[in-house]
C-alpha positions in Angstrom: -4.0 16.8 42.4 -3.5 15.9 38.8 -6.4 15.2 36.5 -4.4 13.2 34.0 -5.2 9.5 33.7 -2.5 7.1 34.6 -2.5 5.4 31.2 -2.6 8.6 29.2 0.2 9.1 26.6 2.4 12.1 26.8 1.6 15.0 24.6 4.9 14.8 22.8 4.0 11.4 21.5 0.7 12.7 20.3 2.6 15.5 18.4 4.9 12.9 16.7 2.1 10.9 15.1 1.3 13.3 12.4 5.0 13.6 11.5 5.5 9.8 11.2 2.3 9.4 9.1 3.7 12.2 6.8 7.1 10.4 6.5 5.4 7.0 5.7 3.2 8.7 3.1 6.3 10.2 1.4 8.1 6.8 1.4 5.0 5.2 -0.2 4.8 7.8 -2.8 8.2 6.8 -4.1 7.2 3.1 -4.7 3.6 3.4 -6.0 2.3 4.6 -9.3 0.0 7.6 -9.2 -2.1 8.1 -12.4 -2.7 11.7 -11.5 0.9 12.5 -12.4 0.2 11.6 -16.1 -1.9 14.7 -16.5 1.3 16.8 -16.2 2.9 15.0 -19.4 2.0 15.9 -22.9 1.1 12.9 -25.2 3.5 12.2 -28.1 2.3 13.1 -31.5 1.7 9.9 -33.7 3.0 11.7 -36.8 6.3 12.6 -35.2 6.7 9.0 -34.0 6.1 7.6 -37.5 8.5 10.0 -39.0 11.2 9.0 -36.5 10.6 5.3 -37.2 10.8 5.9 -40.9 14.1 7.8 -40.6 15.5 4.9 -38.6 14.3 2.4 -41.2 15.9 4.4 -44.0 19.2 4.5 -42.2 19.0 0.8 -41.6 18.3 0.1 -45.3 21.2 2.4 -46.4 23.6 0.6 -44.1 22.3 -2.8 -45.3 22.8 -1.7 -48.9 26.4 -0.7 -48.3 27.1 -4.0 -46.5 25.6 -5.9 -49.4 27.9 -4.2 -51.9 30.9 -5.1 -49.8 29.7 -8.6 -49.3 29.3 -9.1 -53.1 32.9 -7.8 -53.6 34.2 -10.2 -50.9 32.4 -13.2 -52.4 33.7 -12.4 -55.9 37.3 -12.1 -54.6 36.9 -15.2 -52.6 35.7 -17.3 -55.6 38.6 -16.0 -57.7 41.2 -16.8 -55.0 39.8 -20.2 -54.3 40.0 -21.1 -58.0 43.6 -19.9 -58.4 44.7 -21.6 -55.2 43.1 -24.9 -56.1 44.6 -24.8 -59.6 48.1 -24.3 -58.1 47.5 -27.1 -55.7 46.5 -29.4 -58.5 49.7 -28.6 -60.4 51.8 -29.5 -57.4 50.0 -32.8 -56.7 50.1 -33.8 -60.3 53.8 -33.0 -60.6 54.8 -35.1 -57.7 52.1 -37.8 -58.3 50.5 -37.6 -54.8 47.0 -38.1 -53.5 46.0 -37.2 -49.9 43.6 -39.2 -47.7 41.6 -37.1 -45.3 39.8 -38.1 -42.2 36.0 -37.6 -42.7 35.6 -36.0 -39.3 38.0 -33.2 -40.3 35.6 -32.0 -43.0 32.3 -30.3 -42.2 30.0 -32.5 -44.3 26.3 -32.9 -43.8 26.1 -36.5 -45.1 27.9 -39.4 -43.4 31.1 -40.0 -45.4 33.5 -42.9 -44.8 36.3 -41.9 -47.2 37.6 -38.5 -48.3 40.5 -38.2 -50.8 42.1 -35.3 -52.6 43.4 -36.8 -55.9 46.4 -35.7 -57.8 44.1 -34.0 -60.3 42.8 -31.7 -57.6 39.4 -33.5 -57.2 37.9 -34.0 -53.8 36.4 -37.5 -53.8 33.7 -38.4 -51.3 32.4 -41.9 -50.7 29.4 -42.3 -48.4 28.6 -45.2 -46.2 26.3 -46.5 -48.9 29.3 -46.6 -51.3 27.9 -43.6 -53.2 30.8 -41.6 -54.9 30.9 -37.9 -55.5 33.8 -36.2 -57.2 34.4 -32.6 -58.2 37.2 -30.1 -58.4 38.0 -28.7 -55.0 37.2 -25.1 -55.9 33.6 -26.1 -56.7 32.9 -27.0 -53.0 31.8 -24.5 -50.4 34.5 -22.2 -49.0 34.1 -23.9 -45.5 35.0 -27.3 -47.0 37.9 -25.9 -49.1 39.3 -24.2 -46.0 39.0 -27.4 -43.9 40.7 -29.4 -46.7 43.6 -27.0 -46.9 44.2 -27.1 -43.1 44.7 -30.9 -43.5 46.5 -31.1 -46.9 49.1 -28.3 -46.6 51.0 -29.8 -43.6 51.0 -33.2 -45.3 52.0 -31.6 -48.6 55.0 -29.9 -47.0 56.2 -33.3 -45.7 55.7 -34.9 -49.1 57.6 -32.2 -50.9 60.6 -32.5 -48.6 60.7 -36.3 -49.1 60.3 -35.9 -52.8 63.2 -33.4 -52.9 65.5 -35.9 -51.1 64.6 -38.7 -53.5 65.1 -36.4 -56.5 68.4 -35.3 -55.1 69.6 -38.9 -54.9 68.6 -39.5 -58.5 70.3 -36.4 -59.7 73.6 -37.4 -58.0 73.3 -40.9 -59.5 72.6 -39.6 -63.0 75.5 -37.1 -62.7 78.0 -39.9 -61.8 76.8 -42.2 -64.6 76.9 -39.3 -67.1 80.5 -38.5 -66.2 81.6 -42.1 -66.6 79.8 -42.7 -69.8 81.2 -39.4 -71.2 84.7 -40.5 -70.4 84.1 -44.0 -72.0 82.6 -42.4 -75.1 85.5 -40.1 -75.4 88.0 -43.0 -75.1 86.1 -45.0 -77.8 85.9 -42.0 -80.1 89.6 -41.4 -80.0 90.2 -45.0 -81.0 87.8 -44.7 -83.9 89.5 -41.5 -85.2 92.9 -43.3 -85.6 91.5 -46.0 -88.1 90.8 -43.7 -91.0 94.2 -42.0 -90.8 96.0 -45.4 -90.9 94.0 -46.5 -94.0 94.9 -43.3 -95.8 98.6 -43.8 -95.2 98.3 -47.4 -96.5 96.6 -46.2 -99.7 99.3 -43.6 -100.3 102.0 -46.2 -100.0 100.3 -48.5 -102.5 100.1 -45.7 -105.1 103.8 -45.0 -104.7 104.7 -48.7 -105.2 102.4 -49.1 -108.3 104.2 -49.5 -111.8 104.4 -46.4 -114.0 102.6 -48.1 -117.0 99.6 -49.0 -114.8 99.6 -45.5 -113.6 99.3 -44.1 -117.1 96.5 -46.5 -118.0 94.6 -45.4 -114.9 95.0 -41.9 -116.0 93.2 -42.6 -119.3 90.0 -43.8 -117.5 89.9 -40.8 -115.3 
């Protein structure tokens, strides 16, 4: 007869328990922090860390210095170009006698403005909702405002120049026709005027021929 109890677990299962506990322990080791492992790492030297940070800071300052030099060059060139550009724009507007009205919402302004006008003198005129007026040469405004104004003005200016060219062409044709007719009329009148002196000369010569000889000698004495 067997001495094993009916509810006793097989020996194989008893041998598996240590293996499962070992596997669970390994899995837990992967997800939990063990302070004991820190003893294997050497602590970083504070002096080396400071030196590394100082080197990074020096590289950052060097890069910032180079960027500042380039920024200064760009700003100088930008100011020069803006002044030349706005001066040329002023010459065009003044020549064709044109001012351009601009919608306030098209310009990045901080204050609330109800009217924006670019005059023929190249001045950007701003009128606030309180009827306060500010006027200055366009190149004196910030680059963002100048750029926004150009985006609006240049397309309108192209249309105005085309229209102005057509009107000027009509006047040129008119003046050309009138000049031609007046020149022909002046030429005709000039030819008539040139015939009068010649006819008077012929009459005087005939009078001298018909004059008596005695009178002719008396005239010679007073010459």
